N, C-alpha and C positions, 0 to 999 in steps of 0.2 A: 726267962728274964723278968725282972720286976715290971718293966714297961708293958708286959703282956698280961698283967694281972686283970682278971675278969674276962679273958678271951674264952669264948664258948666253943671254939673248934675242938680243942682236945677232948672235951666231954662227948663230942659227936663222933669221934673216931672209933672205928671197929678194929680190934686187934692191936697188937703192939707194933708200932712203926719200926722199932729196932729189929723185930723178928720178920715182919712182912716186907720191909723195905719200901713201904708206901704209906701215904696218909689215906686211909680207906674210909669212905663214906658210903652208907647205904642209901643212895638217892631214890631207890624204888621201894623203900621200907613201907609196910602197912602200919607200922607202929606210930600212932598219932603223937606220942611224946617225942619220939626221935625226929619226926618230921617238924614238929614245933621247934625243937632245938635247932635243927638246920635252918629253919626260917628265921629264928631269932639271931642266929650267928651271921647269916649272910644277907638277909633281905627283910629285916623287921618292919621297915616302913613302906614296903612295896604292897600294892593291893593283892589280896589273896589269890586271885586267878593268875596274875602275872608271876607272883612268888612261886606258886606250884609249878608253873612252866619252867621258871628259872632253876628251881631245885632239880628238875629232871635233866637239866643240861650241865649240871656240875660234873666234873670228872670224878668218877668213883674211886680211882686209884691214882694219886699223884706221887711220883717218885720222891722219896724223902731225901735222897742224895743231893738233889738240886739245891735245897736250902742249907745243906751241911757242907758243901764244897766251898772252897775259897775262889773268889772271882777277882782277877786282877784288873783294876781300872786304870786307864792312863789319861794323862792330861790331853793328849791329842785325840784320844778316842772318846769314851763316855764323858770325860771331864770337860770336853769342849762343846758338848751338846746343850743348848738351852733346855731347862726342865721346869715344869710346873707340877707341883704336888697338890692335889685336891684333898684337903684334910676333912675327914668325916667324923663329926663330933660324937655320933652314936654308934660307931663301928664296933661290933663285938667280935670281929675276926682279927682285925689289925687295930688294936686299941690306940686311942689318941696319943698316949705317951710314947708308944712305939713309933707312931707316925712322926712325932717330933724328933725322936732319936734318928730315924732314917734321914730326915731333912738335915739335922745337925751334923751327922756324920758325912753326908754328901758335901755339905758346905765346908766342913773342916778339911776334907780331902782336896777340894777344889775351890779355895776361897775367892779366886778370881771369877768364878762363875756361880754366884749364889742361886739357890732354888727359889723361884717365884712360888707363892702359895696362894691358894684360895680356900675358903672354909665354907662348909655346908653343914647344916643341922640334919645330917643324914646317917643312915646305917651304911653297911659295906657296899651297897649297890645303888649309888645315887643315879647312875645312868638308867635305872629302872624306876626309881621313886620320884626323881625330879629331873627328867631328861632335858627339859628346857633350860634349867639352870646350868647343867653340865655343858650343854651346847653353847651357851653364852660364854662360859669360861673358856672353852676350847676355841671358839671363834675369836676371842680376844687375845689369844696367845700369838706372839710374833711381833 
């Protein structure tokens, strides 16, 4: 979708998800270019030692079906839960335009329960690059 323009994850995938049924990442690759791509996609602003450890903890095979299936949300269920979305301005896995779409669609589905938002100048993993800021946001929810 256009909101994902610039997403680096597809370039990091191994194999065709349609054929394998998974989003496959080689988290143990010795290929420096592949590791650099993973780092840029998921933790570009994380210090190198922490980033390497984080890459090793990524799931190498995520079922593609989860993202392709329809989920039914109800007003009494998910629609009643207060939510906060932390927008990450430099996210190369879930691009800012897609983040905005997620928020807009949630708010359109449940207009009586708007999404609170916070913004960070961060990549996909602000919990690793700026844990204090994330903690302050989470502590302020409620």
